[in-house]
C-alpha positions in Angstrom: -2.9 12.8 -8.1 -0.4 11.9 -5.3 2.4 13.2 -7.5 0.5 16.4 -8.2 -0.5 17.1 -4.6 2.7 16.0 -3.0 1.0 15.6 0.4 2.4 16.3 3.8 0.3 13.4 5.1 -0.6 10.5 2.8 -3.4 8.1 3.8 -3.0 4.6 2.3 -5.1 1.4 2.6 -7.9 -0.5 1.0 -11.5 0.7 0.6 -11.9 0.5 4.4 -9.9 3.7 4.7 -11.7 5.7 2.1 -13.9 7.5 4.6 -11.0 9.0 6.5 -11.3 12.8 5.7 -8.1 14.7 5.1 -9.8 17.7 6.7 -9.5 15.9 10.1 -5.7 16.5 10.0 -3.8 19.7 10.9 -0.9 19.6 8.5 -2.0 20.2 5.0 -1.9 19.1 2.2 -3.3 15.7 3.1 -4.4 13.2 0.4 -6.4 10.0 0.8 -5.1 7.5 -1.7 -7.0 4.6 -0.1 -8.4 1.9 -2.4 -5.2 1.9 -4.5 -3.6 -0.9 -2.5 -5.3 -4.1 -1.5 -2.3 -6.1 -0.3 1.3 -5.8 0.7 2.6 -6.4 -2.8 0.5 -3.5 -4.2 1.6 -1.4 -1.2 5.3 -1.9 -2.2 4.6 -1.2 -5.9 2.8 2.0 -5.1 5.5 3.2 -2.8 8.2 2.5 -5.4 6.2 4.6 -7.9 6.0 7.4 -5.4 9.8 7.3 -4.9 10.3 7.5 -8.7 8.2 10.6 -8.8 10.0 12.2 -5.8 7.0 12.1 -3.6 8.1 11.8 0.1 5.3 12.5 2.6 6.3 13.5 6.1 3.7 11.1 7.5 2.2 7.9 5.9 -1.0 6.9 7.6 -1.4 3.2 6.8 -4.7 1.5 7.4 -4.0 -2.2 7.6 -6.5 -5.0 6.8 -6.1 -8.1 9.0 -6.0 -10.5 6.0 -2.9 -8.8 4.4 -0.7 -11.1 6.5 -2.5 -14.4 5.9 -0.7 -17.2 4.0 -1.0 -16.6 0.3 -1.9 -13.0 1.0 -5.2 -13.8 -0.7 -3.8 -13.3 -4.2 -0.9 -15.7 -5.0 0.8 -18.9 -3.8 3.8 -18.3 -1.6 6.9 -17.4 -3.6 9.6 -16.7 -1.0 12.1 -15.6 -3.6 10.1 -12.5 -4.5 8.9 -9.6 -2.4 6.4 -8.4 -5.0 4.3 -10.9 -6.8 2.2 -9.4 -9.6 -1.5 -10.3 -9.8 -2.4 -13.1 -12.1 -3.7 -11.7 -15.4 -6.8 -13.9 -15.4 -7.7 -12.6 -11.9 -7.2 -9.0 -13.0 -9.4 -9.5 -16.0 -12.1 -11.1 -13.8 -11.9 -8.2 -11.4 -12.3 -5.7 -14.2 -15.4 -7.6 -15.5 -16.9 -7.7 -12.1 -16.4 -3.9 -11.6 -17.9 -3.1 -15.0 -21.0 -5.0 -14.0 -21.7 -2.9 -10.9 -24.6 -0.5 -11.1 -22.5 2.6 -10.2 -20.1 1.9 -13.1 -23.0 1.5 -15.6 -24.4 4.7 -14.2 -21.2 6.5 -15.3 -21.9 5.7 -18.9 -25.1 7.8 -18.6 -23.2 11.0 -17.9 -24.0 12.5 -21.3 -27.7 12.2 -20.5 -27.2 13.7 -17.1 -25.5 16.7 -18.7 -28.4 17.1 -21.1 -30.9 16.9 -18.2 -29.0 19.6 -16.4 -29.0 21.9 -19.5 -32.7 21.4 -19.9 -33.3 22.1 -16.2 -34.5 18.6 -15.5 -31.8 18.3 -13.0 -31.6 21.3 -10.7 -28.2 23.0 -10.3 -28.9 23.3 -6.6 -28.8 19.5 -6.3 -25.3 19.5 -7.7 -24.1 22.3 -5.4 -25.6 20.8 -2.2 -23.5 17.6 -2.2 -20.5 18.6 -0.2 -18.3 16.5 2.0 -19.3 16.4 5.7 -15.8 17.5 6.8 -14.5 20.5 4.9 -16.0 21.8 1.7 -14.6 19.3 -0.8 -16.9 18.8 -3.8 -17.6 15.4 -5.5 -15.6 14.5 -8.6 -17.7 13.7 -11.6 -21.3 14.2 -12.6 -22.4 10.8 -11.2 -21.0 11.7 -7.8 -22.8 15.1 -7.9 -26.2 13.6 -8.7 -26.0 10.7 -6.3 -24.3 12.6 -3.5 -21.8 9.8 -3.3 -18.4 9.3 -4.9 -14.9 10.6 -4.7 -13.9 14.0 -3.3 -11.1 16.2 -4.5 -9.1 15.2 -1.4 -9.2 11.5 -2.5 -11.6 10.3 0.1 -14.9 8.7 -0.7 -18.4 9.6 0.5 -21.2 7.0 0.4 -24.0 9.6 0.4 -27.1 8.9 2.5 -25.9 5.5 3.4 -23.1 7.1 5.5 -25.5 9.5 7.3 -26.8 7.3 10.1 -25.8 4.2 8.2 -26.8 0.8 9.5 -26.6 -0.5 13.0 -24.3 -3.6 12.9 -26.9 -5.8 14.6 -29.6 -4.6 12.1 -27.3 -5.3 9.3 -26.8 -8.9 10.6 -30.5 -9.5 10.5 -30.9 -8.2 6.9 -27.8 -9.6 5.4 -26.1 -13.0 5.5 -22.8 -11.5 6.7 -21.6 -14.9 7.9 -21.7 -16.1 4.3 -19.8 -13.0 3.1 -17.1 -13.5 5.8 -16.8 -17.2 5.0 -16.4 -16.5 1.3 -13.7 -13.9 2.2 -11.9 -16.5 4.3 -12.0 -19.1 1.6 -10.5 -16.6 -0.8 -7.8 -15.6 1.6 -7.2 -19.1 2.8 -6.0 -18.5 6.3 -6.2 -21.2 8.9 -7.0 -20.7 12.6 -3.4 -21.6 13.8 -1.6 -19.7 11.1 0.4 -16.7 12.1 2.0 -14.1 9.9 3.4 -15.8 6.8 7.2 -15.3 6.3 6.7 -13.6 3.0 4.4 -11.1 4.5 6.9 -10.4 7.3 9.6 -9.6 4.8 7.3 -7.5 2.6 6.2 -5.3 5.5 9.6 -4.9 7.0 10.9 -4.0 3.5 8.1 -1.4 3.1 8.9 0.1 6.5 12.6 0.4 5.5 11.5 2.2 2.3 9.6 4.8 4.4 12.5 5.2 6.8 14.9 5.8 3.8 12.4 8.4 2.4 12.2 10.2 5.7 8.6 9.4 6.3 7.0 8.7 9.7 4.6 5.8 9.7 1.3 5.6 11.5 -0.2 2.1 11.5 -4.0 1.9 12.1 -6.3 -1.1 12.2 -9.9 0.1 11.7 -12.8 -1.3 13.7 -15.1 -4.1 12.6 -18.7 -4.7 13.8 -19.0 -6.5 17.2 -21.1 -9.2 15.5 -18.4 -9.9 13.0 -15.8 -10.1 15.8 -18.0 -12.5 17.7 -18.4 -14.7 14.6 -14.6 -14.8 14.1 -14.1 -15.7 17.7 -16.7 -18.6 17.5 -15.1 -19.8 14.3 -11.7 -20.1 16.0 -9.9 -17.5 14.0 -8.5 -15.8 17.1 -5.2 -17.6 16.8 -4.4 -15.9 13.5 -5.8 -12.6 14.4 -4.1 -12.3 17.8 -0.7 -13.5 16.5 -0.9 -11.0 13.6 -1.8 -8.1 15.9 0.9 -9.0 18.4 3.5 -9.1 15.6 2.3 -5.7 14.1 2.6 -4.1 17.5 6.1 -5.5 18.0 7.3 -4.4 14.5 5.8 -1.0 15.0 7.7 -0.6 18.2 11.0 -1.7 16.6 10.6 0.7 13.7 9.4 3.6 16.0 6.1 3.8 14.2 2.8 4.8 15.9 0.4 1.9 16.2 -3.3 1.7 17.1 -5.6 -1.3 17.0 -9.3 -0.2 16.9 -10.5 -3.6 15.9 -11.6 -4.5 19.4 -12.9 -1.3 20.7 -16.4 0.0 21.1 -16.3 3.8 20.5 -18.3 5.8 23.0 -21.8 6.8 22.0 -24.6 4.8 20.4 -24.3 1.5 18.6 -21.7 1.5 16.0 -22.7 2.1 12.4 -21.2 0.1 9.5 -21.8 0.1 5.8 -21.4 -3.7 5.6 -19.4 -6.4 7.5 -16.0 -4.8 6.8 -16.5 -1.1 6.0 -16.9 1.3 9.0 -18.9 4.4 8.6 -17.4 7.9 8.6 -18.6 8.4 12.2 -17.2 5.2 13.5 -13.8 6.0 11.8 -13.8 9.5 13.4 -14.6 8.1 16.9 -11.7 5.6 16.5 -9.3 8.4 15.5 -10.4 10.3 18.5 -9.7 7.3 20.7 -6.3 7.0 19.0 -5.5 10.6 19.9 -6.5 10.0 23.5 -4.1 7.0 23.7 -1.2 8.5 21.8 -0.2 12.1 22.5 2.0 12.4 19.4 -1.0 11.5 17.2 -3.2 14.0 19.0 -0.9 16.8 17.6 -1.5 15.6 14.1 -5.3 15.7 14.2 -7.4 18.9 13.7 -9.4 18.5 16.9 -12.1 21.3 16.2 -12.9 19.8 12.8 -13.1 16.3 14.3 -15.4 17.5 17.1 -17.7 19.3 14.6 -17.9 16.2 12.4 -18.8 13.9 15.3 -21.5 16.3 16.7 -22.9 16.9 13.2 -23.1 13.2 12.5 -24.8 12.2 15.8 -26.4 14.9 17.9 -26.6 12.4 20.8 -22.8 12.2 20.7 -22.4 16.0 21.4 -22.8 15.4 25.2 -19.7 13.1 25.3 -17.4 14.5 22.7 -16.3 17.4 25.0 -15.3 15.1 27.8 -13.4 12.8 25.3 -11.4 15.6 23.8 -10.7 17.5 27.0 -8.0 15.1 27.9 -6.4 15.3 24.5 -6.3 19.1 24.7 -4.7 19.1 28.1 -2.1 16.6 27.0 -1.3 18.7 23.9 -1.1 21.9 26.0 1.2 20.2 28.5 3.5 19.0 25.6 3.7 22.5 24.1 4.5 24.0 27.6 7.2 21.5 28.2 8.8 22.2 24.8 8.7 25.9 25.4 10.5 25.5 28.7 13.1 23.2 27.2 12.0 20.1 29.0 
């Protein structure tokens, strides 16, 4: 799809970036290819395939996960002689088996019955037509996505249906789910240690990827999405701050050296009511949108990339209580953008 669309702005990252809506950006076409990369090795492989297909976005919006830079990168033992380390075949097979066991995958096999139900008027056509993306008018892809109201959109982003409309308060989620166990299991898989910084292989991989983008003529925007405050508190109490802080410091430094935009939303509390998350690591669409707005307020250049009217509309629609604050939040961005355009027109 990326080769077919040839986007002006390409969004890359893991599943935590899948709720970033391309309609929020000004310069179209924009495509969200999140979910296709889960670590730095896969990021490099995907970018190499893009280069082979002559796909060179003007802007690459990279959503970084904090565990990408941990020793072993969560997928393989350190092999310093190679920048790209393929996944172990046994692990790939186990991942496929795990995915096939998920309810939403099993539901896909029932598509023929769904089509029959629609033909026999058991499934109202209006139900299919009503499931549109909150931002823009992108329709779901596939019968399952139409019926459930969740699934991928034509712009590459993902919509979680009713789960993402109001979502879950992070504190409520903590009460109903053993998120500490989930985070601990994640840590065991990633195998980071409190005193570990960015592993040397990860440094080389990321610098190599940045060089690839510079050669292709693409500007890079590095964004770290927010996590629930309760998760941050847990990581702090479990003495993981050494790894997290050293990783974030290095990312900020390397972004400055490569002249890339960088924004860390991990520590912020977007204005408005309590943040909503789908689970311990996946922010809701509203939370992501608020963080992008904060990014625009902090970085004038990024503010010129966002489509502010659409962003405002999305925030107000998702949370009516937020409508009172969104105008004040965006006013500063508008004045900055207007001043920039004025200075440019006067040759300053």
